[in-house]
C-alpha positions in Angstrom: -148.8 -5.3 -50.6 -151.2 -8.3 -50.4 -153.5 -6.5 -52.9 -150.8 -5.5 -55.2 -149.7 -9.3 -55.2 -153.1 -10.3 -56.3 -153.3 -7.8 -59.0 -150.0 -9.1 -60.3 -151.5 -12.7 -60.4 -149.4 -13.9 -57.8 -151.1 -16.6 -55.9 -149.2 -16.9 -52.4 -152.0 -18.5 -50.6 -151.5 -21.6 -52.3 -147.8 -21.8 -52.3 -145.7 -23.2 -49.4 -144.4 -21.0 -46.5 -140.8 -21.7 -46.0 -139.6 -19.7 -42.8 -136.1 -20.9 -43.4 -136.0 -18.4 -46.1 -136.4 -15.4 -44.0 -132.9 -14.8 -42.9 -132.5 -11.0 -43.0 -132.2 -9.4 -40.0 -135.3 -7.2 -40.4 -137.3 -10.3 -41.3 -136.3 -11.9 -37.9 -137.0 -8.6 -36.2 -140.7 -8.8 -37.6 -141.0 -12.5 -36.8 -139.9 -11.8 -33.1 -142.2 -8.9 -32.7 -145.2 -10.8 -34.2 -144.3 -13.7 -31.9 -144.9 -11.3 -28.7 -148.3 -10.7 -29.5 -150.0 -13.4 -27.3 -147.9 -12.5 -24.3 -148.6 -8.6 -24.7 -152.6 -9.5 -24.9 -152.3 -11.7 -21.8 -150.1 -9.1 -20.0 -152.7 -6.5 -21.0 -155.3 -8.3 -19.5 -153.7 -9.6 -16.4 -152.7 -6.2 -15.5 -155.9 -4.4 -16.9 -153.6 -2.3 -19.0 -155.1 -2.2 -22.6 -152.4 0.5 -23.5 -150.0 -2.2 -23.8 -151.6 -3.4 -26.8 -151.7 -0.1 -28.3 -147.9 0.4 -27.8 -147.2 -2.9 -29.1 -148.9 -2.1 -32.2 -147.0 1.2 -32.5 -144.0 -1.2 -32.2 -145.1 -3.7 -34.8 -145.8 -0.8 -37.2 -142.4 0.5 -36.7 -140.7 -2.9 -37.1 -142.7 -3.7 -40.3 -141.8 -0.4 -42.0 -138.1 -1.2 -41.2 -138.5 -4.7 -42.9 -140.5 -3.0 -45.8 -137.8 -0.6 -46.3 -134.9 -3.1 -46.9 -136.5 -6.3 -47.9 -138.3 -6.4 -51.6 -141.4 -8.3 -51.1 -142.6 -8.4 -54.7 -140.5 -9.0 -57.8 -139.2 -6.2 -59.7 -139.5 -5.7 -63.4 -138.9 -8.8 -65.1 -137.6 -10.7 -62.1 -139.2 -13.9 -61.7 -141.3 -14.8 -58.5 -139.1 -16.7 -56.1 -139.9 -18.8 -53.0 -138.5 -15.9 -50.7 -141.1 -13.5 -52.4 -143.5 -15.8 -51.2 -142.2 -16.2 -47.9 -142.2 -12.3 -47.5 -145.7 -12.4 -48.7 -146.7 -14.5 -45.8 -144.7 -12.5 -43.4 -146.6 -9.5 -44.5 -150.1 -11.3 -44.2 -149.2 -12.3 -40.6 -148.4 -8.7 -39.8 -151.6 -7.4 -41.3 -153.5 -10.1 -39.3 -151.9 -9.3 -36.0 -152.3 -5.6 -36.7 -156.1 -6.1 -37.3 -156.6 -8.3 -34.2 -155.0 -5.9 -32.1 -156.7 -2.9 -33.3 -160.1 -4.7 -33.0 -159.2 -5.6 -29.1 -158.5 -1.9 -28.6 -161.8 -0.9 -30.5 -160.2 0.7 -33.5 -161.5 -0.2 -36.9 -158.8 -0.6 -39.6 -159.7 0.4 -43.0 -159.0 -2.1 -45.8 -157.8 0.5 -48.2 -156.1 3.9 -47.8 
């Protein structure tokens, strides 16, 4: 998604992130799941149960898929780029970072391109 935005010339990294624009139920679900990451990591470390991180990552991927299924991230056709598109790109970037960090913690490499 982020690579597609770059190919479209969308400079979302230099745009302000306004989380108040993320009001869809699926966006809220994804934000909530991302917010759980620190406590999942802490719990996995304290209990010496690294599988908790793997299960969390599976859940995050599922929640991201549900978000992506109903929330358009990039403008379609002649649609102008909006602040909502930018906010959703930031949400995608946060999801990507958490997935990369979690996979690294459990020793799994993540390809940049599939």
